[in-house]
C-alpha positions in Angstrom: 0.0 0.0 0.0 1.2 3.5 -0.8 2.4 5.6 2.0 2.2 8.8 0.0 0.3 11.8 1.3 -0.9 14.4 -1.2 -0.6 17.8 0.5 -2.8 20.2 -1.4 -2.4 23.8 -0.4 -0.3 27.0 -0.7 3.4 27.0 -1.1 4.6 30.5 -0.2 7.3 32.9 1.1 6.8 34.9 4.3 8.9 38.0 4.6 8.9 39.3 8.2 10.3 42.6 9.3 10.4 44.3 12.7 9.7 47.9 13.3 11.6 48.9 16.5 8.8 51.3 17.6 5.0 51.4 18.0 2.6 51.7 15.1 0.2 53.7 17.4 2.8 56.5 17.6 2.8 57.0 13.8 -0.8 56.3 12.7 -2.9 59.3 13.8 -6.6 58.5 13.8 -7.5 62.1 12.8 -5.5 61.7 9.6 -6.5 58.2 8.7 -8.3 59.4 5.5 -4.9 60.5 4.0 -2.7 57.8 5.5 0.9 57.7 4.3 3.4 56.1 6.6 6.8 54.5 6.2 8.6 52.3 8.8 12.3 51.7 9.1 12.8 48.0 9.6 16.4 47.0 10.1 15.5 43.4 11.0 14.2 41.2 8.2 14.0 37.5 7.6 12.5 35.4 4.8 10.8 32.2 5.7 9.7 29.2 3.6 6.0 28.8 4.3 2.5 28.1 2.9 0.3 25.4 4.3 1.4 22.7 1.9 5.0 23.5 2.4 4.7 23.6 6.2 2.7 20.3 6.4 5.2 18.6 4.0 8.1 19.8 6.1 6.7 18.4 9.3 5.6 15.1 7.8 9.1 14.7 6.4 10.5 15.2 10.0 8.5 12.1 10.9 9.9 10.1 8.1 6.6 10.3 6.1 6.3 10.6 2.3 4.6 13.9 1.6 3.9 15.1 -2.0 2.9 18.8 -2.0 0.4 19.8 -4.6 0.8 23.6 -5.3 1.6 26.3 -7.8 4.6 28.6 -7.5 6.2 31.2 -9.7 9.6 31.4 -11.3 11.1 32.8 -8.1 10.7 29.5 -6.2 13.8 27.7 -7.3 15.5 27.9 -3.9 12.4 26.7 -2.1 12.0 23.7 -4.5 15.7 22.8 -4.1 15.3 23.1 -0.3 12.4 20.7 -0.4 14.3 18.2 -2.6 17.3 18.3 -0.3 14.9 17.3 2.5 13.7 14.3 0.5 10.3 15.8 -0.4 8.8 14.9 -3.8 8.2 18.1 -5.7 6.9 16.6 -8.9 3.3 17.9 -8.3 4.4 21.5 -7.6 3.7 23.3 -10.8 5.9 26.3 -11.8 4.2 29.2 -13.6 7.0 31.2 -15.1 4.8 34.3 -15.7 3.8 34.7 -12.1 5.3 35.1 -8.6 5.1 32.6 -5.8 2.5 33.6 -3.2 4.1 35.9 -0.7 3.1 37.4 2.7 4.8 40.6 3.8 4.5 41.1 7.5 5.8 44.1 9.6 5.6 43.7 13.4 6.1 46.4 16.0 7.4 46.2 19.5 3.8 45.5 20.8 3.5 42.5 18.4 1.0 44.4 16.3 1.2 43.3 12.7 0.6 45.0 9.3 0.4 42.3 6.6 -0.1 42.2 2.9 -0.6 39.0 0.9 0.1 38.5 -2.8 -1.6 35.3 -4.0 0.4 35.1 -7.2 0.5 31.6 -8.7 -1.9 30.3 -6.1 -4.8 31.8 -8.1 -4.2 29.1 -10.7 -3.9 26.2 -8.4 -7.1 24.6 -9.8 -5.1 23.9 -13.0 -2.7 21.6 -11.1 -4.4 18.3 -11.8 -3.5 15.5 -9.4 -5.6 12.9 -11.2 -3.9 9.5 -11.6 -1.6 10.0 -8.6 -2.3 7.4 -5.9 -1.9 8.1 -2.2 -2.9 6.6 1.2 -4.3 9.9 2.4 -4.5 13.5 1.3 -5.2 16.9 2.8 -7.0 19.9 1.3 -5.4 22.8 3.1 -5.9 26.6 2.5 -5.4 27.6 -1.1 -7.4 29.5 -3.7 -11.1 28.5 -3.2 -11.5 27.0 -6.7 -8.2 25.1 -6.3 -9.4 23.6 -3.0 -12.7 22.4 -4.6 -10.9 21.1 -7.7 -8.5 19.1 -5.6 -11.3 17.8 -3.4 -13.4 16.6 -6.3 -10.4 14.9 -7.9 -9.5 13.1 -4.7 -13.1 12.1 -4.1 -13.4 10.7 -7.6 -10.3 8.6 -7.0 -11.6 7.4 -3.6 -8.5 8.9 -1.8 -9.6 9.9 1.7 -8.7 13.4 2.7 -8.6 15.8 5.6 -10.3 19.2 5.1 -8.5 22.0 6.7 -10.4 25.3 6.3 -7.9 27.6 8.0 -7.2 31.0 6.5 -9.6 30.2 3.6 -12.5 30.7 6.0 -13.7 34.0 4.6 -14.1 32.4 1.2 -16.5 29.7 2.2 -20.3 30.0 2.6 -22.4 27.5 4.5 -23.3 25.7 1.2 -19.6 25.6 0.2 -18.7 24.0 3.6 -21.4 21.4 3.3 -20.3 20.5 -0.2 -16.7 20.1 1.0 -17.8 18.0 4.0 -19.8 15.8 1.7 -16.5 14.8 0.1 -14.0 14.9 3.0 -13.2 12.1 5.5 -12.0 14.2 8.4 -12.5 17.9 9.3 -9.8 19.7 11.2 -10.2 23.3 12.6 -9.1 25.5 15.5 -11.7 26.5 18.0 -12.6 29.8 16.2 -12.9 28.2 12.8 -15.1 25.4 14.3 -17.5 28.0 15.6 -17.7 29.7 12.2 -18.3 26.3 10.5 -21.2 25.6 13.0 -22.6 29.1 12.4 -22.5 29.0 8.6 -23.7 25.4 8.2 -26.3 25.5 11.0 -24.9 22.2 12.1 -23.1 21.3 15.4 -19.8 19.6 15.4 -21.4 16.5 16.9 -23.8 16.5 13.9 -21.0 16.9 11.4 -19.2 14.0 13.1 -22.0 11.7 12.2 -21.3 12.2 8.5 -17.5 12.1 8.5 -14.9 9.8 10.1 -14.0 12.5 12.7 -13.9 16.1 13.5 -10.7 17.4 15.3 -10.7 20.8 17.0 -7.5 22.3 18.4 -8.0 24.8 21.2 -4.7 26.5 21.8 -3.5 25.8 25.4 -6.6 23.6 26.1 -7.2 20.0 25.2 -7.7 19.0 21.6 -11.2 17.7 21.0 -11.9 14.6 18.9 -15.5 14.0 17.8 -16.2 10.5 16.5 -19.8 9.5 16.0 -21.5 10.1 19.3 -18.2 10.2 21.2 -16.2 13.2 22.3 -12.7 12.8 23.6 -10.5 15.5 25.2 -6.8 14.9 24.4 -4.4 16.8 26.7 -1.8 18.8 24.8 1.9 18.4 25.6 3.7 20.6 28.0 6.1 23.1 26.3 8.9 24.9 28.0 8.3 28.2 26.1 5.7 29.5 23.7 7.8 31.3 21.1 5.7 31.6 17.9 2.3 29.9 17.0 2.8 30.5 13.3 2.5 27.1 11.5 1.4 25.1 14.6 -1.8 24.0 12.9 0.2 22.7 9.9 2.6 20.8 12.3 -0.5 19.3 13.9 -2.0 18.2 10.6 1.3 16.5 9.7 1.2 14.4 12.9 -2.4 13.4 12.2 -1.6 12.4 8.6 1.4 10.3 9.7 -0.8 8.4 12.1 -3.5 7.9 9.5 -1.1 6.5 6.9 0.3 4.1 9.5 -3.1 2.8 10.6 -3.0 4.3 14.0 -6.2 4.9 15.9 -7.6 8.5 15.5 -6.9 9.0 19.2 -3.2 8.1 18.9 -2.9 10.1 15.6 -4.2 13.2 17.4 -1.7 12.6 20.2 1.1 12.6 17.7 -0.4 15.7 16.2 -0.3 17.4 19.6 3.4 16.4 19.9 4.3 18.0 16.6 2.4 21.2 17.4 4.3 21.3 20.7 7.7 21.2 19.0 6.7 23.9 16.5 5.4 26.4 19.0 8.8 26.5 20.8 10.5 27.8 17.6 10.2 31.0 15.6 9.0 30.6 12.0 7.0 27.7 10.5 9.9 25.5 9.4 12.8 26.2 11.8 12.2 23.5 14.3 14.1 20.2 13.7 13.3 17.6 16.4 14.9 14.2 15.7 12.8 11.0 15.6 14.3 10.3 19.1 13.0 13.7 20.3 9.6 13.0 18.9 9.6 9.5 20.4 10.6 10.9 23.7 7.7 13.3 23.9 5.3 10.7 22.7 6.4 8.3 25.4 6.5 10.9 28.2 3.1 12.4 27.4 1.1 9.4 26.0 3.1 6.2 26.5 3.4 5.8 22.7 6.3 5.4 20.3 6.6 5.8 16.5 
C-alpha cells in the first residue's frame, strides 16, 4: 500500500520585518483618511511557508512521504531545491513562469501588532494543477485558492482517496453551502476553535452532527485540550507541555502532519491526534514555520512521556 500523502495547499514565502517602535505613535486617527506612513525595519527574515510547504516539512520530519500539490512562480527555485534536499517529492508543484510565488509581507512592531499584505500570485491558478492519476494513502486539502481547494477535493473524491479538510485561512471564502459541499467529500474535518465556531454558524450544524457524516472532527483549542469527535463520542486529548511559547505560526500545519502520519500508518484516531499534539508542541517552541528540527528520538521521547506511545 502506498504511504504517499498528497498535500494540497499553498506554497509561499513569508517576509517578516520588525519595526523597532510602535505603530500607534505613527498612525494618527485624525489623519487616517490620508494615510501615508513609512517604517524603518532594520531586521528582516524570509521564511519558507505556505500550508502545503509547512505540512510537508513536518511530515518529512516524521519520516513520512509527503507530495505537496501547489503552484509557484519562477522565483521559487530555492524553495524547491530546499524541499528536494529534505527528500520531499516536488513533482506535483507546478511552476508558472509568468507569475510570482505567493508571498506574505509582515511588519511587526514592539507591541507585536502586525501589518500584513498577501500577494496570491501563482496560487490563483492552483485549480489547473491536476493530481488525477496519482495514488496516495491519504491527502489533505489545506488553505489555497477556493476553486483550487474544490478542484483538488473533487479529484481526490473521484479517486476514492480519503482526505482531511482544513479550512484555516480560507475561512472568509466559504459559505455554508460551500462548507457542506466540501464536508460531503471529506473524510475528516480539522479546525481550530474559532474556525469550528464559524463552521457551525455558517452550516447551521453542530460539530457533533457533522461528526455523524465524516470519520471524525478534530478541533485544536490553543492551550486547552484537543477535542476529537467520532460518531456520538467526544474525547478530550491533553496537549503536551512546552517549555516556552515562542511563535504559534505554523502550529496548525505541524498538527496536521502528525495526524496524517498516524492515519497513513493505521493508528487509531486518538493516537494520531496525540502525535499531532506532539508535533504542534515542537513547532510552538520555535520562531517561524519551518525552523524546528526535532529528531525522531526527540519525537519518540515526547510521545512516550506524554502518552506512553512510540513511533
